[in-house]
N, CA, C and O atoms as a printed pandas DataFrame, in Angstrom:
     atom_number atom_name residue_name chain_id  residue_number  x_coord  y_coord  z_coord
0              1         N          UNK        A               1   77.955   93.980  113.483
1              2        CA          UNK        A               1   78.687   94.667  114.526
2              3         C          UNK        A               1   80.064   94.019  114.653
3              4         O          UNK        A               1   80.231   92.815  114.455
4              5         N          UNK        A               2   81.034   94.850  114.989
5              6        CA          UNK        A               2   82.375   94.351  115.261
6              7         C          UNK        A               2   82.787   94.840  116.639
7              8         O          UNK        A               2   82.594   96.007  116.981
8              9         N          UNK        A               3   83.360   93.931  117.429
9             10        CA          UNK        A               3   83.744   94.259  118.800
10            11         C          UNK        A               3   85.173   93.805  119.049
11            12         O          UNK        A               3   85.606   92.764  118.556
12            13         N          UNK        A               4   85.905   94.613  119.831
13            14        CA          UNK        A               4   87.278   94.268  120.196
14            15         C          UNK        A               4   87.541   94.772  121.598
15            16         O          UNK        A               4   87.025   95.816  121.997
16            17         N          UNK        A               5   88.345   94.029  122.349
17            18        CA          UNK        A               5   88.702   94.435  123.714
18            19         C          UNK        A               5   90.204   94.548  123.859
19            20         O          UNK        A               5   90.961   93.763  123.289
20            21         N          UNK        A               6   90.623   95.536  124.631
21            22        CA          UNK        A               6   92.026   95.706  124.992
22            23         C          UNK        A               6   92.075   96.103  126.463
23            24         O          UNK        A               6   91.072   96.551  127.019
24            25         N          UNK        A               7   93.213   95.945  127.083
25            26        CA          UNK        A               7   93.325   96.256  128.503
26            27         C          UNK        A               7   94.349   97.370  128.742
27            28         O          UNK        A               7   95.342   97.503  128.027
28            29         N          UNK        A               8   94.064   98.156  129.770
29            30        CA          UNK        A               8   94.939   99.256  130.178
30            31         C          UNK        A               8   95.018   99.246  131.700
31            32         O          UNK        A               8   93.999   99.127  132.381
32            33         N          UNK        A               9   96.223   99.370  132.224
33            34        CA          UNK        A               9   96.390   99.480  133.674
34            35         C          UNK        A               9   96.521  100.957  134.047
35            36         O          UNK        A               9   97.293  101.696  133.437
36            37         N          UNK        A              10   95.760  101.370  135.049
37            38        CA          UNK        A              10   95.792  102.765  135.493
38            39         C          UNK        A              10   97.147  103.038  136.150
39            40         O          UNK        A              10   97.544  102.349  137.090
40            41         N          UNK        A              11   97.845  104.046  135.645
41            42        CA          UNK        A              11   99.140  104.418  136.188
42            43         C          UNK        A              11   98.967  105.473  137.285
43            44         O          UNK        A              11   97.999  106.233  137.283
44            45         N          UNK        A              12   99.895  105.504  138.195
45            46        CA          UNK        A              12   99.827  106.422  139.331
46            47         C          UNK        A              12   99.656  107.868  138.873
47            48         O          UNK        A              12   98.840  108.604  139.430
48            49         N          UNK        A              13  100.411  108.271  137.876
49            50        CA          UNK        A              13  100.363  109.644  137.389
50            51         C          UNK        A              13   99.051  110.015  136.718
51            52         O          UNK        A              13   98.826  111.185  136.405
52            53         N          UNK        A              14   98.192  109.048  136.494
53            54        CA          UNK        A              14   96.890  109.311  135.874
54            55         C          UNK        A              14   95.783  109.520  136.910
55            56         O          UNK        A              14   94.628  109.752  136.554
56            57         N          UNK        A              15   96.141  109.437  138.189
57            58        CA          UNK        A              15   95.126  109.590  139.230
58            59         C          UNK        A              15   95.145  111.007  139.798
59            60         O          UNK        A              15   96.147  111.718  139.718
60            61         N          UNK        A              16   94.013  111.391  140.371
61            62        CA          UNK        A              16   93.904  112.718  140.967
62            63         C          UNK        A              16   94.182  112.647  142.472
63            64         O          UNK        A              16   94.580  111.600  142.983
64            65         N          UNK        A              17   93.978  113.729  143.159
65            66        CA          UNK        A              17   94.263  113.809  144.586
66            67         C          UNK        A              17   93.436  112.816  145.405
67            68         O          UNK        A              17   93.851  112.401  146.487
68            69         N          UNK        A              18   92.265  112.437  144.887
69            70        CA          UNK        A              18   91.393  111.495  145.592
70            71         C          UNK        A              18   91.760  110.035  145.305
71            72         O          UNK        A              18   91.168  109.119  145.877
72            73         N          UNK        A              19   92.743  109.822  144.413
73            74        CA          UNK        A              19   93.150  108.470  144.062
74            75         C          UNK        A              19   92.346  107.863  142.929
75            76         O          UNK        A              19   92.518  106.689  142.601
76            77         N          UNK        A              20   91.452  108.668  142.319
77            78        CA          UNK        A              20   90.638  108.202  141.194
78            79         C          UNK        A              20   91.377  108.468  139.887
79            80         O          UNK        A              20   92.175  109.401  139.794
80            81         N          UNK        A              21   91.107  107.651  138.889
81            82        CA          UNK        A              21   91.581  107.954  137.551
82            83         C          UNK        A              21   90.989  109.304  137.166
83            84         O          UNK        A              21   89.770  109.474  137.172
84            85         N          UNK        A              22   91.850  110.267  136.830
85            86        CA          UNK        A              22   91.417  111.616  136.472
86            87         C          UNK        A              22   90.511  111.542  135.244
87            88         O          UNK        A              22   90.815  110.839  134.280
88            89         N          UNK        A              23   89.395  112.273  135.289
89            90        CA          UNK        A              23   88.371  112.155  134.247
90            91         C          UNK        A              23   88.886  112.443  132.842
91            92         O          UNK        A              23   88.381  111.873  131.875
92            93         N          UNK        A              24   89.874  113.310  132.712
93            94        CA          UNK        A              24   90.405  113.651  131.396
94            95         C          UNK        A              24   91.101  112.495  130.693
95            96         O          UNK        A              24   91.250  112.508  129.471
96            97         N          UNK        A              25   91.525  111.503  131.452
97            98        CA          UNK        A              25   92.233  110.366  130.841
98            99         C          UNK        A              25   91.303  109.376  130.161
99           100         O          UNK        A              25   91.759  108.559  129.361
100          101         N          UNK        A              26   90.018  109.430  130.456
101          102        CA          UNK        A              26   89.094  108.503  129.810
102          103         C          UNK        A              26   89.085  108.698  128.298
103          104         O          UNK        A              26   88.975  107.723  127.555
104          105         N          UNK        A              27   89.197  109.936  127.833
105          106        CA          UNK        A              27   89.244  110.191  126.389
106          107         C          UNK        A              27   90.476  109.517  125.772
107          108         O          UNK        A              27   90.409  108.993  124.660
108          109         N          UNK        A              28   91.590  109.533  126.493
109          110        CA          UNK        A              28   92.793  108.849  125.993
110          111         C          UNK        A              28   92.587  107.335  125.967
111          112         O          UNK        A              28   93.056  106.662  125.050
112          113         N          UNK        A              29   91.892  106.802  126.960
113          114        CA          UNK        A              29   91.610  105.367  126.976
114          115         C          UNK        A              29   90.677  104.991  125.825
115          116         O          UNK        A              29   90.814  103.924  125.226
116          117         N          UNK        A              30   89.721  105.886  125.520
117          118        CA          UNK        A              30   88.866  105.665  124.359
118          119         C          UNK        A              30   89.717  105.619  123.092
119          120         O          UNK        A              30   89.479  104.798  122.206
120          121         N          UNK        A              31   90.707  106.504  123.012
121          122        CA          UNK        A              31   91.575  106.526  121.836
122          123         C          UNK        A              31   92.360  105.221  121.706
123          124         O          UNK        A              31   92.489  104.680  120.607
124          125         N          UNK        A              32   92.879  104.719  122.811
125          126        CA          UNK        A              32   93.591  103.437  122.777
126          127         C          UNK        A              32   92.649  102.351  122.247
127          128         O          UNK        A              32   93.045  101.534  121.415
128          129         N          UNK        A              33   91.411  102.345  122.727
129          130        CA          UNK        A              33   90.429  101.366  122.259
130          131         C          UNK        A              33   90.190  101.475  120.759
131          132         O          UNK        A              33   90.144  100.462  120.062
132          133         N          UNK        A              34   90.037  102.696  120.261
133          134        CA          UNK        A              34   89.804  102.903  118.828
134          135         C          UNK        A              34   90.990  102.443  117.990
135          136         O          UNK        A              34   90.831  101.717  117.008
136          137         N          UNK        A              35   92.183  102.879  118.395
137          138        CA          UNK        A              35   93.390  102.543  117.630
138          139         C          UNK        A              35   93.601  101.032  117.592
139          140         O          UNK        A              35   93.918  100.472  116.542
140          141         N          UNK        A              36   93.426  100.376  118.730
141          142        CA          UNK        A              36   93.639   98.927  118.777
142          143         C          UNK        A              36   92.535   98.167  118.040
143          144         O          UNK        A              36   92.780   97.088  117.501
144          145         N          UNK        A              37   91.333   98.719  118.014
145          146        CA          UNK        A              37   90.247   98.085  117.252
146          147         C          UNK        A              37   90.558   98.128  115.763
147          148         O          UNK        A              37   90.396   97.128  115.064
148          149         N          UNK        A              38   91.003   99.280  115.275
149          150        CA          UNK        A              38   91.391   99.390  113.862
150          151         C          UNK        A              38   92.569   98.461  113.578
151          152         O          UNK        A              38   92.597   97.788  112.548
152          153         N          UNK        A              39   93.539   98.425  114.488
153          154        CA          UNK        A              39   94.705   97.543  114.308
154          155         C          UNK        A              39   94.283   96.070  114.252
155          156         O          UNK        A              39   94.870   95.282  113.511
156          157         N          UNK        A              40   93.263   95.702  115.040
157          158        CA          UNK        A              40   92.789   94.308  115.052
158          159         C          UNK        A              40   92.205   93.892  113.702
159          160         O          UNK        A              40   92.067   92.702  113.419
160          161         N          UNK        A              41   91.865   94.872  112.879
161          162        CA          UNK        A              41   91.371   94.589  111.527
162          163         C          UNK        A              41   92.514   94.446  110.528
163          164         O          UNK        A              41   92.283   94.156  109.354
164          165         N          UNK        A              42   93.745   94.649  110.991
165          166        CA          UNK        A              42   94.902   94.531  110.113
166          167         C          UNK        A              42   95.296   95.846  109.455
167          168         O          UNK        A              42   96.011   95.851  108.453
168          169         N          UNK        A              43   94.832   96.960  110.014
169          170        CA          UNK        A              43   95.125   98.285  109.479
170          171         C          UNK        A              43   95.564   99.160  110.646
171          172         O          UNK        A              43   94.997   99.063  111.734
172          173         N          UNK        A              44   96.551  100.001  110.442
173          174        CA          UNK        A              44   96.943  100.930  111.495
174          175         C          UNK        A              44   96.525  102.348  111.105
175          176         O          UNK        A              44   96.358  102.658  109.926
176          177         N          UNK        A              45   96.362  103.193  112.109
177          178        CA          UNK        A              45   96.097  104.610  111.844
178          179         C          UNK        A              45   97.212  105.185  110.982
179          180         O          UNK        A              45   96.960  105.958  110.058
180          181         N          UNK        A              46   98.450  104.799  111.294
181          182        CA          UNK        A              46   99.605  105.288  110.538
182          183         C          UNK        A              46   99.481  104.923  109.058
183          184         O          UNK        A              46   99.754  105.742  108.181
184          185         N          UNK        A              47   99.068  103.689  108.796
185          186        CA          UNK        A              47   98.877  103.235  107.411
186          187         C          UNK        A              47   97.765  104.042  106.728
187          188         O          UNK        A              47   97.904  104.441  105.572
188          189         N          UNK        A              48   96.669  104.276  107.445
189          190        CA          UNK        A              48   95.578  105.074  106.879
190          191         C          UNK        A              48   96.084  106.453  106.467
191          192         O          UNK        A              48   95.759  106.952  105.390
192          193         N          UNK        A              49   96.878  107.055  107.335
193          194        CA          UNK        A              49   97.377  108.399  107.070
194          195         C          UNK        A              49   98.442  108.423  105.978
195          196         O          UNK        A              49   98.326  109.166  105.004
196          197         N          UNK        A              50   99.475  107.607  106.148
197          198        CA          UNK        A              50  100.640  107.691  105.266
198          199         C          UNK        A              50  100.448  107.010  103.917
199          200         O          UNK        A              50  100.912  107.520  102.897
200          201         N          UNK        A              51   99.774  105.868  103.898
201          202        CA          UNK        A              51   99.640  105.118  102.644
202          203         C          UNK        A              51   98.359  105.429  101.888
203          204         O          UNK        A              51   98.317  105.333  100.662
204          205         N          UNK        A              52   97.313  105.803  102.622
205          206        CA          UNK        A              52   96.008  106.015  101.979
206          207         C          UNK        A              52   95.542  107.465  102.021
207          208         O          UNK        A              52   94.509  107.803  101.443
208          209         N          UNK        A              53   96.300  108.326  102.705
209          210        CA          UNK        A              53   95.963  109.743  102.738
210          211         C          UNK        A              53   94.635  110.042  103.420
211          212         O          UNK        A              53   93.915  110.956  103.018
212          213         N          UNK        A              54   94.314  109.268  104.452
213          214        CA          UNK        A              54   93.055  109.448  105.174
214          215         C          UNK        A              54   93.360  109.806  106.620
215          216         O          UNK        A              54   94.117  109.110  107.296
216          217         N          UNK        A              55   92.772  110.886  107.083
217          218        CA          UNK        A              55   92.835  111.266  108.495
218          219         C          UNK        A              55   91.500  110.924  109.136
219          220         O          UNK        A              55   90.479  110.832  108.455
220          221         N          UNK        A              56   91.516  110.738  110.445
221          222        CA          UNK        A              56   90.293  110.425  111.197
222          223         C          UNK        A              56   90.122  111.408  112.356
223          224         O          UNK        A              56   90.347  111.036  113.508
224          225         N          UNK        A              57   89.733  112.645  112.081
225          226        CA          UNK        A              57   89.522  113.585  113.183
226          227         C          UNK        A              57   88.232  113.282  113.941
227          228         O          UNK        A              57   87.240  112.844  113.359
228          229         N          UNK        A              58   88.267  113.520  115.234
229          230        CA          UNK        A              58   87.086  113.344  116.078
230          231         C          UNK        A              58   86.136  114.501  115.818
231          232         O          UNK        A              58   86.546  115.661  115.811
232          233         N          UNK        A              59   84.856  114.178  115.602
233          234        CA          UNK        A              59   83.848  115.230  115.420
234          235         C          UNK        A              59   82.904  115.324  116.619
235          236         O          UNK        A              59   82.272  116.359  116.829
236          237         N          UNK        A              60   82.806  114.248  117.405
237          238        CA          UNK        A              60   82.017  114.327  118.641
238          239         C          UNK        A              60   82.478  113.247  119.612
239          240         O          UNK        A              60   82.960  112.183  119.224
240          241         N          UNK        A              61   82.307  113.568  120.886
241          242        CA          UNK        A              61   82.674  112.657  121.966
242          243         C          UNK        A              61   81.671  112.851  123.093
243          244         O          UNK        A              61   81.402  113.975  123.516
244          245         N          UNK        A              62   81.131  111.757  123.565
245          246        CA          UNK        A              62   80.283  111.831  124.754
246          247         C          UNK        A              62   80.625  110.650  125.648
247          248         O          UNK        A              62   80.964  109.564  125.179
248          249         N          UNK        A              63   80.527  110.895  126.942
249          250        CA          UNK        A              63   80.827  109.808  127.873
250          251         C          UNK        A              63   80.021  109.980  129.148
251          252         O          UNK        A              63   79.574  111.070  129.506
252          253         N          UNK        A              64   79.863  108.852  129.808
253          254        CA          UNK        A              64   79.104  108.782  131.056
254          255         C          UNK        A              64   79.990  108.119  132.096
255          256         O          UNK        A              64   80.540  107.042  131.864
256          257         N          UNK        A              65   80.124  108.768  133.242
257          258        CA          UNK        A              65   80.945  108.252  134.333
258          259         C          UNK        A              65   80.039  107.477  135.278
259          260         O          UNK        A              65   79.082  108.029  135.822
260          261         N          UNK        A              66   80.339  106.204  135.472
261          262        CA          UNK        A              66   79.477  105.329  136.273
262          263         C          UNK        A              66   80.052  105.106  137.667
263          264         O          UNK        A              66   79.351  105.256  138.668
264          265         N          UNK        A              67   81.329  104.747  137.725
265          266        CA          UNK        A              67   82.020  104.537  139.008
266          267         C          UNK        A              67   83.493  104.806  138.796
267          268         O          UNK        A              67   83.969  104.744  137.663
268          269         N          UNK        A              68   84.227  105.102  139.853
269          270        CA          UNK        A              68   85.644  105.440  139.668
270          271         C          UNK        A              68   86.520  104.228  139.366
271          272         O          UNK        A              68   86.205  103.094  139.725
272          273         N          UNK        A              69   87.615  104.510  138.701
273          274        CA          UNK        A              69   88.715  103.559  138.544
274          275         C          UNK        A              69   89.857  104.104  139.386
275          276         O          UNK        A              69   89.957  105.311  139.602
276          277         N          UNK        A              70   90.720  103.210  139.863
277          278        CA          UNK        A              70   91.771  103.579  140.801
278          279         C          UNK        A              70   93.138  103.161  140.268
279          280         O          UNK        A              70   93.253  102.349  139.350
280          281         N          UNK        A              71   94.165  103.743  140.873
281          282        CA          UNK        A              71   95.543  103.378  140.557
282          283         C          UNK        A              71   95.710  101.864  140.578
283          284         O          UNK        A              71   95.232  101.192  141.493
284          285         N          UNK        A              72   96.376  101.343  139.589
285          286        CA          UNK        A              72   96.734   99.942  139.404
286          287         C          UNK        A              72   95.564   99.054  138.996
287          288         O          UNK        A              72   95.751   97.848  138.838
288          289         N          UNK        A              73   94.365   99.607  138.821
289          290        CA          UNK        A              73   93.257   98.809  138.285
290          291         C          UNK        A              73   93.603   98.381  136.859
291          292         O          UNK        A              73   94.147   99.163  136.079
292          293         N          UNK        A              74   93.285   97.148  136.535
293          294        CA          UNK        A              74   93.415   96.666  135.160
294          295         C          UNK        A              74   92.037   96.809  134.526
295          296         O          UNK        A              74   91.095   96.102  134.883
296          297         N          UNK        A              75   91.939   97.734  133.582
297          298        CA          UNK        A              75   90.658   98.031  132.950
298          299         C          UNK        A              75   90.569   97.359  131.582
299          300         O          UNK        A              75   91.561   97.244  130.861
300          301         N          UNK        A              76   89.377   96.927  131.250
301          302        CA          UNK        A              76   89.107   96.379  129.925
302          303         C          UNK        A              76   88.311   97.405  129.140
303          304         O          UNK        A              76   87.246   97.847  129.570
304          305         N          UNK        A              77   88.836   97.776  127.993
305          306        CA          UNK        A              77   88.172   98.730  127.109
306          307         C          UNK        A              77   87.530   97.924  125.980
307          308         O          UNK        A              77   88.220   97.334  125.149
308          309         N          UNK        A              78   86.204   97.912  125.969
309          310        CA          UNK        A              78   85.463   97.225  124.896
310          311         C          UNK        A              78   85.013   98.283  123.894
311          312         O          UNK        A              78   84.353   99.261  124.246
312          313         N          UNK        A              79   85.387   98.060  122.643
313          314        CA          UNK        A              79   85.054   98.981  121.568
314          315         C          UNK        A              79   84.180   98.254  120.559
315          316         O          UNK        A              79   84.527   97.167  120.098
316          317         N          UNK        A              80   83.050   98.854  120.219
317          318        CA          UNK        A              80   82.147   98.263  119.239
318          319         C          UNK        A              80   81.902   99.237  118.096
319          320         O          UNK        A              80   81.725  100.438  118.300
320          321         N          UNK        A              81   81.897   98.689  116.899
321          322        CA          UNK        A              81   81.449   99.420  115.715
322          323         C          UNK        A              81   80.114   98.778  115.366
323          324         O          UNK        A              81   80.069   97.630  114.924
324          325         N          UNK        A              82   79.038   99.509  115.562
325          326        CA          UNK        A              82   77.695   98.948  115.418
326          327         C          UNK        A              82   77.063   99.216  114.062
327          328         O          UNK        A              82   76.106   98.547  113.671
328          329         N          UNK        A              83   77.595  100.187  113.351
329          330        CA          UNK        A              83   77.090  100.507  112.022
330          331         C          UNK        A              83   78.269  100.537  111.057
331          332         O          UNK        A              83   79.357  101.006  111.394
332          333         N          UNK        A              84   78.035  100.032  109.863
333          334        CA          UNK        A              84   79.085  100.062  108.852
334          335         C          UNK        A              84   79.410  101.527  108.534
335          336         O          UNK        A              84   78.501  102.320  108.289
336          337         N          UNK        A              85   80.694  101.888  108.535
337          338        CA          UNK        A              85   81.058  103.288  108.290
338          339         C          UNK        A              85   80.708  103.749  106.880
339          340         O          UNK        A              85   80.741  102.977  105.921
340          341         N          UNK        A              86   80.372  105.032  106.789
341          342        CA          UNK        A              86   80.190  105.703  105.502
342          343         C          UNK        A              86   81.216  106.839  105.481
343          344         O          UNK        A              86   82.414  106.569  105.394
344          345         N          UNK        A              87   80.787  108.084  105.558
345          346        CA          UNK        A              87   81.747  109.178  105.706
346          347         C          UNK        A              87   82.211  109.302  107.152
347          348         O          UNK        A              87   83.205  109.963  107.450
348          349         N          UNK        A              88   81.469  108.651  108.038
349          350        CA          UNK        A              88   81.734  108.701  109.480
350          351         C          UNK        A              88   81.842  107.294  110.036
351          352         O          UNK        A              88   81.313  106.337  109.470
352          353         N          UNK        A              89   82.535  107.192  111.149
353          354        CA          UNK        A              89   82.613  105.931  111.886
354          355         C          UNK        A              89   82.381  106.261  113.358
355          356         O          UNK        A              89   82.980  107.189  113.902
356          357         N          UNK        A              90   81.510  105.492  113.987
357          358        CA          UNK        A              90   81.201  105.703  115.395
358          359         C          UNK        A              90   81.681  104.505  116.199
359          360         O          UNK        A              90   81.347  103.358  115.901
360          361         N          UNK        A              91   82.464  104.795  117.212
361          362        CA          UNK        A              91   82.960  103.777  118.133
362          363         C          UNK        A              91   82.166  103.888  119.431
363          364         O          UNK        A              91   82.136  104.946  120.059
364          365         N          UNK        A              92   81.529  102.799  119.825
365          366        CA          UNK        A              92   80.807  102.738  121.096
366          367         C          UNK        A              92   81.757  102.108  122.106
367          368         O          UNK        A              92   82.288  101.021  121.878
368          369         N          UNK        A              93   81.966  102.793  123.214
369          370        CA          UNK        A              93   83.004  102.418  124.158
370          371         C          UNK        A              93   82.407  102.045  125.515
371          372         O          UNK        A              93   81.453  102.667  125.982
372          373         N          UNK        A              94   82.984  101.024  126.132
373          374        CA          UNK        A              94   82.670  100.676  127.515
374          375         C          UNK        A              94   83.976  100.302  128.200
375          376         O          UNK        A              94   84.803   99.585  127.636
376          377         N          UNK        A              95   84.153  100.792  129.415
377          378        CA          UNK        A              95   85.341  100.467  130.197
378          379         C          UNK        A              95   84.875   99.752  131.462
379          380         O          UNK        A              95   84.022  100.247  132.198
380          381         N          UNK        A              96   85.457   98.570  131.697
381          382        CA          UNK        A              96   85.094   97.742  132.841
382          383         C          UNK        A              96   86.282   97.569  133.770
383          384         O          UNK        A              96   87.428   97.545  133.323
384          385         N          UNK        A              97   86.007   97.449  135.074
385          386        CA          UNK        A              97   87.071   97.147  136.028
386          387         C          UNK        A              97   87.273   95.639  136.105
387          388         O          UNK        A              97   86.631   94.879  135.381
388          389         N          UNK        A              98   88.168   95.217  136.986
389          390        CA          UNK        A              98   88.493   93.791  137.085
390          391         C          UNK        A              98   87.333   92.947  137.610
391          392         O          UNK        A              98   87.310   91.729  137.428
392          393         N          UNK        A              99   86.381   93.592  138.256
393          394        CA          UNK        A              99   85.192   92.884  138.737
394          395         C          UNK        A              99   84.097   92.859  137.674
395          396         O          UNK        A              99   82.965   92.452  137.935
396          397         N          UNK        A             100   84.464   93.307  136.460
397          398        CA          UNK        A             100   83.554   93.359  135.315
398          399         C          UNK        A             100   82.399   94.339  135.537
399          400         O          UNK        A             100   81.321   94.190  134.962
400          401         N          UNK        A             101   82.644   95.329  136.371
401          402        CA          UNK        A             101   81.662   96.387  136.620
402          403         C          UNK        A             101   81.953   97.541  135.663
403          404         O          UNK        A             101   83.108   97.910  135.454
404          405         N          UNK        A             102   80.900   98.100  135.091
405          406        CA          UNK        A             102   81.051   99.220  134.175
406          407         C          UNK        A             102   81.569  100.444  134.916
407          408         O          UNK        A             102   81.014  100.842  135.939
408          409         N          UNK        A             103   82.620  101.028  134.401
409          410        CA          UNK        A             103   83.236  102.225  134.977
410          411         C          UNK        A             103   82.843  103.464  134.170
411          412         O          UNK        A             103   82.525  104.510  134.736
412          413         N          UNK        A             104   82.868  103.333  132.845
413          414        CA          UNK        A             104   82.646  104.474  131.965
414          415         C          UNK        A             104   82.106  103.947  130.643
415          416         O          UNK        A             104   82.438  102.838  130.226
416          417         N          UNK        A             105   81.274  104.747  129.990
417          418        CA          UNK        A             105   80.750  104.368  128.679
418          419         C          UNK        A             105   80.568  105.626  127.844
419          420         O          UNK        A             105   80.414  106.725  128.376
420          421         N          UNK        A             106   80.587  105.451  126.560
421          422        CA          UNK        A             106   80.374  106.598  125.692
422          423         C          UNK        A             106   80.523  106.214  124.243
423          424         O          UNK        A             106   80.542  105.038  123.879
424          425         N          UNK        A             107   80.628  107.237  123.432
425          426        CA          UNK        A             107   80.853  106.993  122.009
426          427         C          UNK        A             107   81.637  108.147  121.420
427          428         O          UNK        A             107   81.588  109.283  121.892
428          429         N          UNK        A             108   82.369  107.803  120.358
429          430        CA          UNK        A             108   83.204  108.769  119.665
430          431         C          UNK        A             108   82.888  108.646  118.182
431          432         O          UNK        A             108   82.883  107.552  117.617
432          433         N          UNK        A             109   82.627  109.785  117.570
433          434        CA          UNK        A             109   82.345  109.810  116.139
434          435         C          UNK        A             109   83.487  110.524  115.438
435          436         O          UNK        A             109   83.903  111.608  115.849
436          437         N          UNK        A             110   83.987  109.911  114.382
437          438        CA          UNK        A             110   85.066  110.479  113.592
438          439         C          UNK        A             110   84.633  110.512  112.139
439          440         O          UNK        A             110   83.755  109.760  111.718
440          441         N          UNK        A             111   85.267  111.402  111.374
441          442        CA          UNK        A             111   85.006  111.419  109.937
442          443         C          UNK        A             111   86.262  110.965  109.204
443          444         O          UNK        A             111   87.372  111.048  109.728
444          445         N          UNK        A             112   86.063  110.490  107.994
445          446        CA          UNK        A             112   87.172  110.160  107.109
446          447         C          UNK        A             112   87.465  111.424  106.314
447          448         O          UNK        A             112   86.612  111.914  105.574
448          449         N          UNK        A             113   88.675  111.948  106.471
449          450        CA          UNK        A             113   89.021  113.249  105.905
450          451         C          UNK        A             113   90.224  113.116  104.986
451          452         O          UNK        A             113   91.245  112.537  105.357
452          453         N          UNK        A             114   90.090  113.659  103.786
453          454        CA          UNK        A             114   91.198  113.693  102.835
454          455         C          UNK        A             114   91.871  115.063  102.951
455          456         O          UNK        A             114   91.286  116.068  102.546
456          457         N          UNK        A             115   93.096  115.119  103.499
457          458        CA          UNK        A             115   93.747  116.417  103.709
458          459         C          UNK        A             115   94.127  117.129  102.408
459          460         O          UNK        A             115   94.236  118.355  102.389
460          461         N          UNK        A             116   94.328  116.384  101.335
461          462        CA          UNK        A             116   94.663  117.027  100.060
462          463         C          UNK        A             116   93.441  117.725   99.471
463          464         O          UNK        A             116   93.533  118.834   98.945
464          465         N          UNK        A             117   92.292  117.049   99.572
465          466        CA          UNK        A             117   91.053  117.626   99.053
466          467         C          UNK        A             117   90.401  118.571  100.060
467          468         O          UNK        A             117   89.542  119.381   99.711
468          469         N          UNK        A             118   90.828  118.450  101.312
469          470        CA          UNK        A             118   90.268  119.240  102.417
470          471         C          UNK        A             118   88.754  119.034  102.538
471          472         O          UNK        A             118   87.975  119.978  102.669
472          473         N          UNK        A             119   88.375  117.739  102.487
473          474        CA          UNK        A             119   86.960  117.443  102.639
474          475         C          UNK        A             119   86.751  116.034  103.192
475          476         O          UNK        A             119   87.638  115.180  103.154
476          477         N          UNK        A             120   85.557  115.835  103.698
477          478        CA          UNK        A             120   85.148  114.532  104.206
478          479         C          UNK        A             120   84.902  113.616  103.008
479          480         O          UNK        A             120   84.295  114.018  102.015
480          481         N          UNK        A             121   85.390  112.368  103.123
481          482        CA          UNK        A             121   85.243  111.388  102.042
482          483         C          UNK        A             121   84.649  110.096  102.599
483          484         O          UNK        A             121   84.533  109.931  103.813
484          485         N          UNK        A             122   84.282  109.202  101.723
485          486        CA          UNK        A             122   83.751  107.907  102.137
486          487         C          UNK        A             122   84.855  107.055  102.783
487          488         O          UNK        A             122   86.038  107.212  102.479
488          489         N          UNK        A             123   84.448  106.171  103.659
489          490        CA          UNK        A             123   85.380  105.211  104.255
490          491         C          UNK        A             123   86.037  104.407  103.139
491          492         O          UNK        A             123   85.377  104.048  102.164
492          493         N          UNK        A             124   87.316  104.124  103.270
493          494        CA          UNK        A             124   87.991  103.335  102.228
494          495         C          UNK        A             124   87.340  101.957  102.082
495          496         O          UNK        A             124   86.959  101.325  103.067
496          497         N          UNK        A             125   87.226  101.514  100.843
497          498        CA          UNK        A             125   86.607  100.209  100.565
498          499         C          UNK        A             125   87.311   99.083  101.306
499          500         O          UNK        A             125   86.656   98.184  101.834
500          501         N          UNK        A             126   88.652   99.124  101.352
501          502        CA          UNK        A             126   89.379   98.031  101.995
502          503         C          UNK        A             126   89.037   97.938  103.482
503          504         O          UNK        A             126   89.001   96.837  104.032
504          505         N          UNK        A             127   88.787   99.066  104.140
505          506        CA          UNK        A             127   88.418   99.046  105.552
506          507         C          UNK        A             127   87.010   98.471  105.720
507          508         O          UNK        A             127   86.771   97.667  106.622
508          509         N          UNK        A             128   86.092   98.875  104.866
509          510        CA          UNK        A             128   84.729   98.335  104.915
510          511         C          UNK        A             128   84.740   96.822  104.655
511          512         O          UNK        A             128   83.981   96.080  105.280
512          513         N          UNK        A             129   85.594   96.368  103.739
513          514        CA          UNK        A             129   85.700   94.939  103.437
514          515         C          UNK        A             129   86.226   94.166  104.649
515          516         O          UNK        A             129   85.705   93.103  104.986
516          517         N          UNK        A             130   87.255   94.704  105.299
517          518        CA          UNK        A             130   87.812   94.040  106.482
518          519         C          UNK        A             130   86.761   93.945  107.587
519          520         O          UNK        A             130   86.670   92.928  108.274
520          521         N          UNK        A             131   85.980   94.991  107.754
521          522        CA          UNK        A             131   84.901   94.962  108.737
522          523         C          UNK        A             131   83.841   93.935  108.350
523          524         O          UNK        A             131   83.372   93.175  109.198
524          525         N          UNK        A             132   83.465   93.910  107.084
525          526        CA          UNK        A             132   82.441   92.973  106.605
526          527         C          UNK        A             132   82.838   91.523  106.859
527          528         O          UNK        A             132   81.994   90.689  107.187
528          529         N          UNK        A             133   84.121   91.230  106.707
529          530        CA          UNK        A             133   84.615   89.867  106.916
530          531         C          UNK        A             133   84.433   89.409  108.369
531          532         O          UNK        A             133   84.300   88.215  108.641
532          533         N          UNK        A             134   84.427   90.373  109.296
533          534        CA          UNK        A             134   84.369   90.048  110.714
534          535         C          UNK        A             134   83.037   90.444  111.358
535          536         O          UNK        A             134   82.849   90.275  112.563
536          537         N          UNK        A             135   82.127   90.965  110.556
537          538        CA          UNK        A             135   80.852   91.470  111.054
538          539         C          UNK        A             135   80.000   90.351  111.611
539          540         O          UNK        A             135   79.885   89.293  110.992
540          541         N          UNK        A             136   79.403   90.565  112.767
541          542        CA          UNK        A             136   78.477   89.599  113.349
542          543         C          UNK        A             136   77.150   90.283  113.617
543          544         O          UNK        A             136   77.087   91.500  113.790
544          545         N          UNK        A             137   76.089   89.488  113.650
545          546        CA          UNK        A             137   74.757   90.038  113.902
546          547         C          UNK        A             137   74.579   90.360  115.376
547          548         O          UNK        A             137   73.971   91.374  115.721
548          549         N          UNK        A             138   75.102   89.511  116.248
549          550        CA          UNK        A             138   74.886   89.688  117.693
550          551         C          UNK        A             138   76.109   90.203  118.442
551          552         O          UNK        A             138   76.083   90.277  119.670
552          553         N          UNK        A             139   77.168   90.557  117.742
553          554        CA          UNK        A             139   78.344   91.096  118.391
554          555         C          UNK        A             139   79.345   90.067  118.708
555          556         O          UNK        A             139   80.398   90.379  119.262
């Protein structure tokens, strides 16, 4: 398993009339977690796309709302890759507030897509190698 954490502060414009982080923004926070997790491996989404010709479209997203987040909360987004990617990669997500209470959890599944071939392909070897170097049994 590989795990990475990043932090996001809830901005005023991301809250709804009740002062809660609007539910639609959680998907964007999941995206920040995914992008930064890949970056922590020494690879950027931009590099995957431009240098390796690999896109990562989302094929499924599920999430569970546990408690609200509020304007100016500093949230920690924990992203875990629990299975070595093949044609797909699944990111398990948890968002915690400053009191370390779970706010939201879910998972996002993406495929490795070659736009020239217009088909799903295996995860690039270099990405699997970078993950293997950092893989832990207990997280």
